[in-house]
C-alpha positions in Angstrom: 0.1 0.0 0.3 2.9 2.5 0.8 4.5 1.8 -2.8 0.8 3.1 -4.5 1.1 5.9 -2.4 4.1 7.0 -3.0 3.5 6.2 -6.7 0.6 8.4 -6.4 2.3 11.4 -4.9 4.9 11.3 -8.1 2.3 11.1 -10.4 1.0 14.1 -8.7 4.4 16.0 -8.5 4.1 15.6 -12.1 1.0 16.8 -12.9 1.7 20.3 -11.4 4.5 20.5 -13.2 4.8 22.0 -16.4 7.9 20.6 -18.4 9.6 17.5 -17.4 11.1 16.3 -20.3 13.0 13.6 -18.7 14.0 11.9 -15.3 17.3 14.3 -14.5 14.3 17.6 -14.7 12.4 15.4 -12.2 15.1 15.0 -10.0 16.3 18.1 -9.8 12.9 20.4 -9.1 12.4 17.7 -6.5 15.9 17.4 -5.2 14.6 19.5 -1.8 11.4 17.0 -1.0 11.0 14.7 2.1 12.1 11.6 0.0 15.7 10.9 -1.7 15.2 10.1 -5.5 17.6 7.9 -6.8 18.2 7.0 -10.5 18.7 3.3 -10.4 21.2 1.4 -13.2 21.4 -1.9 -14.5 23.8 -2.0 -11.7 21.8 -1.9 -8.9 19.7 -5.0 -9.8 20.4 -8.7 -8.5 18.8 -12.3 -9.7 19.9 -14.0 -6.9 18.9 -17.7 -7.3 17.7 -19.7 -4.7 19.7 -22.6 -4.0 18.1 -23.6 -0.8 16.0 -26.5 -0.4 12.8 -25.9 1.4 12.4 -30.0 2.3 16.0 -29.9 3.9 15.4 -26.6 5.5 12.2 -28.3 7.5 14.2 -31.2 8.4 17.0 -29.3 10.3 16.3 -28.9 13.8 17.0 -26.5 15.3 16.2 -24.2 11.8 19.4 -22.0 10.5 18.4 -18.4 10.6 20.5 -15.4 9.3 20.0 -13.6 12.8 22.1 -16.4 14.0 24.6 -16.4 11.5 28.1 -15.3 12.4 30.3 -15.3 9.0 29.7 -15.2 6.1 31.5 -15.3 3.0 30.5 -12.8 -0.2 33.1 -13.1 -3.5 32.5 -10.5 -6.5 32.1 -12.6 -9.7 33.0 -11.2 -13.2 31.2 -8.1 -14.5 29.3 -8.5 -17.5 30.1 -5.4 -20.3 26.8 -3.8 -21.2 26.6 -2.3 -24.6 24.5 0.0 -26.0 21.7 -1.8 -28.4 21.4 1.8 -30.9 19.5 2.2 -33.3 19.3 2.4 -37.4 20.3 5.5 -38.7 17.2 6.2 -40.4 15.3 5.9 -37.2 17.4 8.3 -35.5 17.1 10.8 -38.3 13.3 10.4 -38.2 13.3 11.1 -34.0 15.7 13.7 -33.9 13.4 15.4 -36.9 10.3 15.1 -34.6 12.3 15.7 -31.3 13.9 19.0 -32.6 10.6 20.8 -32.6 9.4 19.5 -28.9 12.3 19.7 -27.0 14.5 22.6 -26.0 18.1 21.9 -27.5 19.6 21.3 -23.8 18.0 18.3 -23.9 18.9 17.1 -27.1 22.3 15.7 -26.4 20.8 12.3 -25.2 19.0 11.6 -28.6 22.1 13.4 -30.8 24.7 11.0 -29.2 22.1 7.8 -29.6 24.5 4.9 -30.9 23.7 3.7 -34.3 23.7 0.2 -35.3 22.8 -0.8 -38.3 22.5 -5.0 -37.3 19.3 -4.3 -35.3 16.5 -5.5 -36.3 13.2 -3.0 -35.1 10.2 -4.5 -33.7 7.9 -2.3 -35.1 7.9 -0.9 -39.0 7.5 2.8 -39.2 6.6 3.2 -35.8 9.4 5.5 -33.4 7.1 6.2 -30.5 6.6 9.6 -30.5 2.6 10.7 -31.3 2.2 14.1 -33.4 -0.4 15.3 -31.3 
C-alpha cells in the first residue's frame, strides 16, 4: 500500500510541473523534498538464485536463521560488459526530426548521441513511439 501512495504522490508532482522532459528534470525539481530520489542503474538490480531446498530446511532442527549466523563469505564475480543496443540511422534521423520541434536544444544531447547499429532489427516497422499530437 505504501508503494501505491508513493507512486500517487510522484504522479501528482508530475502533473503540477509543466515541463518535465526527462528523469533528470524530475530529480532537480524534487531535490529538496522529503524523499531521496535515486536513479536506478542496471548494476543496482541483482537476480539472486535460490539454491536452498525447502525440504532440507524443514528437516533441520534447529532451523538455521540469518540472525544466528556469525560469518558469511561473499565473492565478487565477473561483471559482464553491457553495450548499447543502438538504433538504425534512419530511425535516429526520424526521431531527431520530430524531437527538434518538441524538446529544447539543451535536452537533445541524449538523442544526438544515441548509438547507431545497422544490424539491429526493429520490432515495429515505421513506429518510432512519438505521437504527433
